[in-house]
N, C-alpha and C positions, 0 to 999 in steps of 0.2 A: 504494500500500500504506500502511495506517495506520502512523503512527510511535509512537502511544501506545496503551496498554491501560488497562482499568479495574481498579484494585486495590480489592478488597472487604475492608474492615476489620471490619464488623459488620453485623448486621441488628437494627434497633430498631423500636419502635412508638410512635407519637404524637410524633414529632419534626417540627420545621419547619426548612427550610433556614436561616432567619435565626438560629436558635439556634446554628448551627455556623459562623457567619460569621467568628468569631475563632479557629477551629481550623484549623491547617495540617496537610496530609498530607505524605507522603513527598516529598522533594526540593522542599519548599516549595509544593507544589501546593494548590489550593483543594479543600476537602472539599465534596462534593455529596451530594444525596439522590436516589435512584432509587426511585420508589414502585411497589409492586405490591399491590393491594387495600389492606389496612391495615398492610402491612409497609414499612419504610423501609430500603433498602440504602444504607449509608454508604460512599462511594467517592471516589477521586480518580484523576487521570491519573498514569500512570508511563510512562517510556520503554520501548518494546518492546525496544530494543537491550540493555536491562539486565534486563528481566523476562520475556522470552519463554522458552520451554521450554529451549532450548539454553543461554541465558545463565544461567538459574536453576540449572541443574545445576552450573555452574562457580562461580557466586557463593555458593551455599549452602555451599560448602566453604571459603569465606573467612571466618574468624572475625570480622574487623573489619567486613566488610560485613553479616554476619548480625546482629551486635550492634546496628549502626546501624539496620537495618530493623526488628528486633524492638523497639527502643526507640521508634521512630517509630510503629510499629503500636500498641504499648501506649498511647502518649500519646493517639492518636485514640480508641481504645476507651474509655480512662478518661474522656475528655472527653464522649463520647456517653453513657456509662453514668451520668454525673452529671445528665443531662437526661431520660433515658428508660430503660425496661427494655431491656436490650441483650444480644444473643447474639454474642459475639466469634467471628470466623472464624479459621481456621487461617492461619498466616503465609504470605504470598505466594499468596493466592487471587486468581487473575488471570482476567479475561474480556476478550474482544476488543472488545465494545461493550455498550451499555445493554440491547439486546434479549436478549443472552446472560445478563446478570444477571437480568433478569425471568424468563427461562425457568428459571433455577436456583431462584429464589424460588418459582416455581410448583411445581416438583418437590418442594421441601422445605417447602411451606407448612404442612401439618399439624404436622410436627415442630417447626418454628420457633415456631408459635403455642403449642405445649405448653411449649417452653423459655421463652418470654417470660412465659407465665403463672407458671411456676415461680420465675423470678428477679425478678418485679416487686416493687419496694420491698424488695429484699433485697440484701445484700452478702456478700462472702466474707472470712472471717478465716482466717489460717494459724497453726497452733500446732505447734511442734516441741519435743519433749522429748529432752534429751541427757543421757546418763549419763556421769559422769566416767571417765576412763581408770583402770584399776586401778593401785594403787601398784606401782612397780617392785620387783623382787626385790632385797633388800639385797646389796651386793657382798660382804659379809662371810660370806654363807652358804657353808659348806664344800662342796666337791664330794662327791657320794655315794661311799661307800667300797665299795659292792658293787652288783651288778646288781639285787638285790632292793630295795635302798634307792632306786636310780634309778627302778625301776618304781613304787614307792610314791609317790615325788614326782610322777611323771608322772600317776598316777591322781588324786592330790590336786589337781594343777593342773587336770586335766580336770573334776573334780567342782566345783571353785571356779568355773571358766568356765561350766559348765552352770547352776550356781546363780545366777550373775550374769545369765545370759540369761533364766532363769525369772523372776527378780525384775524385770528390765526389762520382760518381756512382761506381767506382772501389772500393773505400774505403768502401762504404756502403755494397757492395756485399761481400767483404772480412770479414767484421764484422759480417754480418748476417750468413755467412757460418760457421764462427768459433763458434758462439753461438748456431747455430742449431745442431752442432755436439754433444753438451752436453745437448740437450733438447729433449723431447719426440716429440714435434711438435712446429712449429713456423709459424708466419704470419707477413707479411709486411703490415702495415696500412698506410693510407694516411697521409702525413705530416700535422701537426696541424697548425692552423692559428696563426701566431706570435702575432696578436692583442689579442687573447684569452689567450695565454700561457705566454706572456711577454718575450719570448725567443728571443734574438737577434742573428742574423746569419741565415744561411740557414740550415734547417733540412734536412739532406740527408738520414736519416734512422729513421723510427718510427716502431720498431719491438716489437712483443709480443712473449713470449717464455713460453711454457708449460714445467715445470721442476718438476721432481719427488722430493718428500719431502726429500728423503735421498740423492739426488744429488745436493742440493743447494750449498754445499761447492765447488763442482767441477765447478758449473756454475759461482759462484763468483770468483773463481780462474781464469777461462777463461776470464771473464770480465776484471779482473785486467790486464791480458796479453794484451787484446785488447786496454785498455787505455794506456798502455805503448807503444805499437806498433804504435798507432795513436795519439801521443801526441799533434799533431796540431789540433785535434778535441776536442770538449767538449762532453763528454759522460755522459748522465744523466740516472740513473737507478731508477727504482721504483718497489716495491714489498717487500715481497710476497703478492699477492692479490688473491681473488677468481678468478677462471679462466674464466672471462667474455668472452674473445675473443675465447674461445674454447668450451664453454658450452651453450651459449645462442641459443635457437631455433628461427630461423628467422620466422618460421610459428606460433610461440606461441604468 
């Protein structure tokens, strides 16, 4: 019985094994290329004892293990994407042998070609817009003296909250529209959990933008304009990164 499996990091086009000689895969393994037609599957060996179906069910519940594998996965994808158009695969995409990898490339061939055409010579930028927390109610505000006054305060608080939400939504729409004008494609992602990010305030926009390599200066300039226009918001930018949001195949 085989003791190792093939871990698929990404599918690229136009790579050569020698280009990846200095790239290490998970557990220090060598990164290799399995070719199918004009597609290059970037793989390495991983121990089945750790990555077979039963082991993965348990290991994916272990945060430290998951973080380590995710970091190693990203490092390989990032290295490959610096050399060729790349479609990242989902974390822990495992095959028993090279023939199984080629069969999967055959099944996904048309979709993979479409993805690689879309991301060639393009990178992903992340932009988050965060509205500050509302000022706390002064402790000197007296308690309401009647039920009617209590209800008036509650309505005023609800109106103020709704106005903040409307203002945030309009700002997010304006920012996204401005950045989309200088992007090849864009996506609005779900706001991230502040407990995970450590970001204080309300995330009103979590956008991903696919930007041509030779248009990054224009994108950065537009982003600076956005920051100046929306000075009351905190704008956080990240990138350039491999285009995960525009290249990952959900079915892969």
